[in-house]
C-alpha positions in Angstrom: -12.0 9.9 1.4 -11.9 8.2 -1.9 -8.2 7.0 -1.8 -6.3 5.1 1.0 -3.3 7.4 0.8 -1.8 10.4 -0.9 1.6 10.7 -2.7 3.6 13.8 -2.4 6.9 14.9 -3.8 9.4 15.9 -1.2 13.1 16.4 -0.8 15.6 14.6 1.4 16.5 17.0 4.4 20.1 18.3 3.6 20.1 17.1 0.0 18.7 20.0 -2.2 17.3 18.8 -5.5 16.8 15.2 -4.1 13.2 14.5 -5.3 11.5 11.6 -3.6 7.9 10.4 -3.3 6.3 10.2 0.1 3.2 8.1 0.5 0.9 9.2 3.4 -1.7 7.2 4.8 -4.9 9.0 6.0 -5.0 9.5 9.7 -7.1 6.9 11.5 -7.7 4.9 8.3 -6.9 1.5 9.8 -9.1 1.9 12.9 -12.0 3.1 10.7 -11.5 0.3 8.3 -11.6 -2.3 11.1 -14.8 -1.0 12.2 -16.3 -0.7 8.7 -15.2 -4.3 7.9 -16.8 -5.7 11.3 -20.0 -4.2 10.2 -19.8 -5.5 6.6 -18.9 -9.1 7.9 -22.0 -9.0 10.1 -24.2 -7.9 7.2 -22.7 -10.5 4.9 -23.5 -13.3 7.3 -27.1 -12.0 7.7 -27.8 -12.2 4.0 -27.6 -16.1 3.9 -31.1 -16.7 5.5 -32.7 -14.8 2.6 -32.2 -17.9 0.5 -29.7 -19.9 -1.3 -29.3 -17.3 -4.2 -28.1 -14.8 -1.6 -25.6 -17.0 0.0 -23.1 -16.0 2.6 -21.0 -13.0 1.6 -18.5 -12.9 4.4 -15.9 -14.7 2.2 -16.2 -11.6 -0.2 -15.8 -9.2 2.6 -12.7 -11.2 4.0 -11.1 -11.2 0.4 -11.7 -7.5 0.0 -10.3 -6.7 3.5 -7.1 -8.7 2.8 -6.6 -6.9 -0.5 -7.0 -3.5 1.1 -4.7 -4.5 4.0 -2.1 -5.4 1.4 -2.6 -2.0 -0.2 -2.0 -0.4 3.2 1.3 -2.3 3.9 3.7 0.5 2.8 6.7 -1.3 4.4 5.9 -4.3 2.4 5.4 -2.1 -0.8 8.9 -0.5 -0.1 10.6 -3.9 0.3 8.9 -5.0 -3.1 10.1 -1.8 -4.8 13.7 -2.5 -3.5 13.6 -6.1 -4.6 12.3 -5.1 -8.1 15.0 -2.3 -8.4 17.7 -5.0 -7.6 16.3 -7.4 -10.1 16.2 -4.7 -12.8 19.9 -3.7 -11.9 21.2 -7.3 -12.0 19.2 -8.7 -14.9 18.0 -5.8 -17.2 19.8 -2.5 -16.8 21.1 0.1 -14.4 18.7 2.2 -12.5 20.0 5.7 -12.6 19.6 8.2 -9.9 19.1 6.1 -6.8 21.4 4.3 -4.3 20.3 1.4 -2.1 18.9 3.5 0.6 16.7 5.5 -1.8 18.9 8.6 -2.0 20.5 10.3 -4.8 23.5 8.6 -6.3 24.9 11.9 -7.4 25.5 12.9 -3.8 27.9 10.1 -2.8 30.9 11.1 -0.7 
């Protein structure tokens, strides 16, 4: 797959018209990536004996792996989105349409 996840439009159960985005990670992606990065780290370390110009590429593999793992941290992404929403609400403007749990403000009881 070319992407790490897909985003779909969904509706909160029991709240008709409550459009939300649902981000879904491809099944087995973390396990497959762990195996792939293991191979890449081995290959990166084997380049070094080819000479000083080749160098050791394991640092590059580790950096890319860390970046992709951050991309796959959906809980961290959700926390950052909540933090950003609160900063915007507090310092810039009111964010219409969402309450603190991600639901629709219009359906408050």
